N, C-alpha and C positions, 0 to 999 in steps of 0.2 A: 205770176210772171206772164206777160203778154208779149207775143212775138208779132211784129208788124213787118210786112214787105211792101214794096213800092206801090203795087196796084191792088192790094187787098190786105185785110187784117186776118191774121191767123192767131189763135190763142191756144195756150197750153197751160194746164195747171198741174202742179205736183203737190202731193201730200205724203207725209210719213204715216205708215200704218200705226205706229206707236210712238209715244214721246221718247222712248229709249233709242229709237233708230237714229242713225246719223244721216244727214243730207249728203247725197252723192252728187256733188256739183259737176263732176266730170260727166256723169251720165246725163244730167240735165243739159249741159252745154252741147254734148254730142247729139242730143235729140233736136236741138234747134236747127241743125242743118244749114248753117251759113246764112243767117238772116241779113237783110240790108240794114235794118234798124231794130232796136229792142227798147221797149219800155218795161221796166221792172216794177211790179206791183205786189206788195205783200208786207209782212211784218218787218218793221224797221231794222231790228237787230239782224234778222236773216238777210235782208237786203245788203246790209253792211258786210256781213260775212261773205256773201256771194260776190259782191263787187271786189273785195280784197282777193278772193280766190281768182277772179278773172284777171286782175292786174298781174298776179303771179304766174298764171297758167295759160291764159289766152288773151294776150293784149289786143289782137285784132278784133275779137268780139267786144272787149271792154271799150274800144273806141266807138263801137256802134251803139252803145248805151246812150240814148238821147234823153231819158227821164227816169227818175226813181220816185215812186209814190209809195210812201210807207204809212204804217199805223202802229199803235201800241196796243197792249191788252185792253186799255181803257177807251180807245177810239177806233172807229171804223174807217175803212178806206173811203176817201172822199170821191164819189163817183163823178161829181162836177169837175174835179181836177183831171180825172181820167178822160172825160169827154173833151176838156180843154186841149189836152195834148193830142188827142185824135184829130181835132179840128186844126190845130196849129201845124201839125206835121204832115197830115194826110189829105187836107182839102185840095181838090183839083187833081187828085191822082186816081180818080175812079173809085175811091173808097166810099162805101155805103155803110151807115151804121144801122 
């Protein structure tokens, strides 16, 4: 998951200590601290679960989701796609990669 704000990029990554643990979407959402825009990057099924959770629990943040970049167990996240969204949404805002 990557958090972007209007004049700079901030990112935050969450991982579960063990496979048996449950994702705490409320804790993740509270940690974001009211971003202006969000790009969600990660495993596709988890992205779907989190988007569904946002729609049901935090519609304001759900509306700020500008891109979702997923992968499967067989594929890696396409870094070119991540760079494309950085360029598309943040060029001219003082963002430096």
